[in-house]
N, C-alpha and C positions, 0 to 999 in steps of 0.2 A: 527066257528064264524070268520068272516073277520074283521080285524083291519084296521082302517084308520089312517094314520099319516099325519098330516097337518104341513108343515114347514113354519114358519114365519120369521126365521132369528135368531137374538140374538147372543150373544157371542158363543153359540153352533156352529153356522155355519160360523163364521168369519175365514178369511184366513190372515196369516201374510205376508205382503208385505215387503220382505227383503230390497228392494231398498229404500223405503220410511220409513221403520220402523214403519208401521201402520197396524192396523187391519182393514180389509174391507171385502166386500162380493164379491164372484165370484160364481162358481157353488156350489150347496148345497153338504154338506158332507153326507147327509142322505142315498143315495144309498150304499155308502161304509159302513156306520154305520149299516145299516140293514143287509148287507152281513156279517159283522164281528160279529154281535149279534147272527147270526145263528137262527133267528126266523123261525120256521116251520109253524106257523099259516098263513093262507092266509092274505095278507097285500096289501093295496092300499096306494100309496104315492101321496100326493097332495102338490105341491109347490106353495105357494103364494109369492108375492114380498117379498124378504128378506130385513128386516129392523132391525136396532138397536131398541130395545123397547122404548128407550127414544125419538125416532123419530116417534113412532106410534101415530096416531091421532084417533079421533072417527070413521072416515070413514074406517080406517084400522081394527079397532076392529069389526066394522059392517061386514067387508069382512070375518073375521074369523068366526063370528056368522053365516053368510050366508053359508059358507063352511060346518059348523057343521050341520046346518039345512038341507042342500041339501044332506048330506051323507046318503046313505042307511044303512051304518054300524051303529051298536049300541055302539061299542067301538071305541073311538077316542083318539089319543094322539096328542097334539098340542105342537110342539117345539117352544119355545117362549123365548125372552130375559127376564132376571130375574128382571130388574129394574121396569118394569111395568106389570109383570105377574099377579099380584093381580087385577089390573084394568081390564085386559081382562077377567080374571076369573069371575069378578063381572058381566060383560056384559053377559057372557055365563050362569052364575048361575041364574041371574034374568030372563033369557029367559025361564027357566024351560023346557028344552028339555027332552024328554024321552030317554036319551042316557047317557052313561058313558063317560065323557070327562075328560081327565087327562092332565094337563099342566105340562111341564117339560122344563128344559133348562140346562145351564152349567155356572159355574163361570169361567171356563178356556176353551178356544176354543178347539174343538175336535182335531185339528192337533197339539196342543201344548202338550209336555210331561207333565204328571200328570193331564190331563184333567179328569173331572168328567162326561163328555158328554156320553160316551159309557155306563157307569153304570147307569146314570140317565135315559137314553133312555130304556135300557133293563128293568129296574125296572118299569118304567111307562107303558111300553108295557104289562108287566105281570099283573100289578094291574088293568089296563083298562079292561082286560078280566074277572076280578073276582069281582070287586066292583059293588054295586047297582048303578042304574041310579043316576046321579048327577055330579057335577063339583068339581074336586079335583086338588091339586097341589102336585106333587111328586118330592121331592128334598131331598138330603142328606139321602136317605134311609128311608124317612118318608112320610106318606100320610097326607095331611091336607085338611079339607073342605075349599072351596073357600072363605068363609066368616070368617074364623078363622086363617088366615095365614098372616105373614109379613116377609119381608126380613130384617134380622139384618145385616146392611151394615158394622158395625164394626167387627162383627165376621165372616162375609161372609157365613152365613147360613140362612136357612128358619126356622121359629119357629112359635109356636102357638101365635096368637095375644094376647097381654097382656090384662088381665081382662076378658078373655073368659073362 
């Protein structure tokens, strides 16, 4: 089974600009992350414009949906910013594609010490190959259905949506 990885940006792919003291986008970290994760399954990487998820608009979410629709692979990992991951998951989930789509990201950029990016990526890549068709969020070592997840900004983790 070939795995497709679609990169959209988010904290996962941000670089630290030492001169300005800011986080911004340059080249994606995904080629290095894939190499370091030592994934042996066939894998295709697709880079969409890298955005902070707070800057994502409906057209950007439709671009992610179009990439998932066009993918010949049945297992897809979408690297996404955590702030609006649920909104993009909703667009993908309501499309009812016959594919397994797992969204993941990072609370700390990949290149910063203590980042959760490498773990989250490896976890998402593994579960994308084993879960039934559907849309999921894989964060903090847990898998959530797209319509039952929320980001707890105070705790800095993803959790099951209250009342579900």
